[in-house]
C-alpha positions as CSV (number, residue, x, y, z in Angstrom):
1,M,-93.5,-58.5,40.4
2,V,-90.4,-56.7,39.3
3,A,-90.1,-53.1,38.4
4,G,-88.2,-53.1,35.2
5,F,-87.2,-51.1,32.1
6,E,-86.3,-52.8,28.8
7,M,-84.4,-50.8,26.2
8,R,-85.0,-52.7,23.0
9,T,-87.1,-55.6,21.9
10,G,-85.6,-59.0,22.3
11,K,-86.1,-59.8,18.6
12,D,-83.4,-57.5,17.4
13,L,-81.0,-58.6,20.1
14,K,-81.7,-62.3,19.5
15,R,-81.0,-62.0,15.8
16,I,-77.7,-60.3,16.4
17,A,-76.8,-62.8,19.2
18,S,-77.6,-65.8,17.0
19,E,-75.4,-64.4,14.2
20,L,-72.6,-63.9,16.7
21,R,-72.9,-67.5,17.8
22,R,-73.0,-68.7,14.3
23,M,-69.9,-66.7,13.4
24,D,-68.2,-68.0,16.6
25,N,-66.4,-64.6,17.1
26,K,-65.8,-64.6,20.8
27,Q,-64.0,-61.2,20.7
28,L,-66.9,-59.4,19.0
29,K,-69.4,-61.2,21.2
30,S,-67.5,-60.0,24.3
31,E,-67.2,-56.4,23.0
32,F,-71.0,-56.4,22.2
33,G,-71.9,-57.5,25.8
34,K,-69.5,-54.9,27.3
35,E,-71.0,-52.1,25.1
36,L,-74.5,-53.0,26.1
37,R,-73.6,-53.1,29.7
38,A,-71.7,-49.8,29.5
39,A,-74.7,-48.1,27.8
40,A,-77.1,-49.0,30.5
41,K,-74.8,-48.8,33.5
42,P,-75.4,-45.1,34.4
43,M,-79.0,-45.9,35.1
44,V,-78.2,-48.2,38.1
45,P,-76.8,-45.5,40.4
46,A,-79.6,-43.1,39.2
47,V,-82.3,-45.6,40.3
48,K,-80.5,-46.3,43.6
49,A,-80.3,-42.6,44.3
50,A,-84.0,-42.2,43.5
51,I,-84.8,-44.9,46.0
52,R,-82.6,-43.3,48.7
53,E,-84.6,-40.0,48.1
54,I,-88.0,-41.6,48.6
55,P,-89.6,-39.4,51.3
56,S,-89.7,-41.0,54.7
57,K,-90.0,-39.9,58.3
58,R,-86.9,-42.0,59.1
59,P,-83.4,-41.4,57.8
60,Y,-82.1,-43.7,55.1
61,T,-80.3,-46.8,56.5
62,A,-78.9,-49.8,54.6
63,S,-81.0,-52.1,56.7
64,G,-84.3,-50.2,56.2
65,A,-86.8,-50.8,53.4
66,R,-85.1,-48.3,51.1
67,G,-81.7,-49.9,51.7
68,R,-83.1,-53.3,50.9
69,M,-84.6,-52.0,47.7
70,T,-81.3,-50.3,46.8
71,R,-79.5,-53.6,47.1
72,A,-82.1,-55.2,44.7
73,V,-81.3,-52.9,41.8
74,K,-79.8,-55.0,39.0
75,L,-78.6,-54.5,35.5
76,E,-79.2,-57.5,33.3
77,V,-77.8,-58.0,29.8
78,R,-79.1,-61.1,28.1
79,T,-78.3,-61.9,24.5
80,T,-80.0,-65.3,24.3
81,G,-83.4,-66.9,25.1
82,R,-86.9,-65.5,25.4
83,D,-85.9,-62.6,27.6
84,A,-83.1,-61.2,25.5
85,G,-82.6,-57.6,26.2
86,V,-81.0,-55.0,28.4
87,R,-83.0,-54.4,31.6
88,I,-82.7,-52.3,34.8
89,R,-84.8,-53.9,37.5
90,V,-85.5,-53.7,41.2
91,D,-85.7,-57.5,41.6
92,G,-88.1,-58.7,44.2
93,R,-86.2,-62.1,44.3
94,K,-83.3,-60.2,45.9
95,M,-85.6,-58.9,48.7
96,P,-86.4,-60.6,52.0
97,S,-89.4,-62.9,51.9
98,G,-91.8,-60.3,53.4
99,D,-90.7,-57.6,51.0
100,K,-90.8,-59.3,47.6
101,N,-93.4,-56.8,46.3
102,L,-92.2,-53.7,48.1
103,Q,-90.8,-52.1,45.0
104,S,-94.1,-52.5,43.1
105,Y,-96.1,-51.0,46.0
106,M,-93.7,-48.1,46.3
107,E,-93.8,-47.4,42.6
108,G,-97.6,-47.6,42.6
109,V,-97.8,-50.6,40.2
110,K,-99.8,-52.4,43.0
111,K,-102.5,-50.8,45.1
112,P,-101.5,-49.1,48.3
113,W,-100.8,-51.5,51.2
114,R,-101.3,-51.6,54.9
115,H,-98.6,-52.3,57.4
116,P,-98.1,-52.0,61.2
117,V,-96.4,-48.7,62.3
118,F,-92.8,-49.7,63.3
119,G,-93.9,-53.3,63.8
120,N,-96.7,-52.3,66.3
121,R,-99.6,-54.6,65.3
122,E,-102.0,-52.4,67.3
123,V,-101.5,-49.4,64.9
124,W,-101.8,-49.9,61.1
125,V,-101.4,-47.3,58.3
126,K,-102.2,-47.4,54.6
127,Q,-99.0,-46.6,52.7
128,Q,-99.4,-44.5,49.6
129,P,-97.1,-45.0,46.7
130,K,-94.0,-42.9,46.2
131,P,-93.0,-43.4,42.5
132,Y,-89.3,-43.5,42.0
133,F,-88.4,-45.9,39.2
134,F,-90.1,-44.9,35.9
135,K,-89.7,-41.2,36.4
136,T,-85.9,-41.8,36.8
137,V,-85.4,-44.2,33.9
138,D,-87.6,-42.1,31.6
139,R,-85.5,-39.0,32.4
140,I,-82.1,-40.7,31.6
141,G,-83.3,-43.6,29.5
142,T,-83.2,-41.8,26.1
143,R,-79.4,-41.6,26.1
144,A,-79.0,-45.2,27.3
145,R,-81.4,-46.4,24.7
146,R,-79.5,-44.5,22.0
147,D,-76.2,-46.0,23.2
148,V,-77.6,-49.6,23.2
149,N,-79.0,-49.0,19.7
150,K,-75.6,-47.7,18.5
151,A,-73.9,-50.8,19.9
152,M,-76.4,-53.1,18.2
153,D,-76.2,-51.2,14.9
154,R,-72.4,-51.3,15.0
155,V,-72.3,-55.1,15.6
156,A,-75.0,-55.7,13.0
157,K,-72.9,-53.9,10.4
158,Q,-69.9,-56.0,11.3
159,I,-72.0,-59.2,11.0
160,S,-73.4,-58.2,7.5
């Protein structure tokens, strides 16, 4: 499971991308990808900051659970295929094998989970979710969405 946020349906993006391929305009294609990436890029540090601010009894460390989640935050811009779109995600595939669903548990997408306290298998606790992702992207996503749409509209006009 991956916590993710998509900015526009893949259909619009696929149509523009296929026209760009048909036109074989490498410069316009490159500019389009850069504009899409630039529009969504501010969301990455915002999500990372939200992860660092998840309440915990221990201070933030790069090797801790929040540090591992921070390193898994990715911006993806795909202009081809089934999954065409602009996405911000906390990618479980980038997490260690035992933590692949941690971002979903923390967000509350999955039910609360149990874990040993500091590795002590004699003492277990039920971990409650601490939502961080959707409240962050909802707050700043409107501007990014608008910028992505502007880039798509500008390229669509050049194609027409």
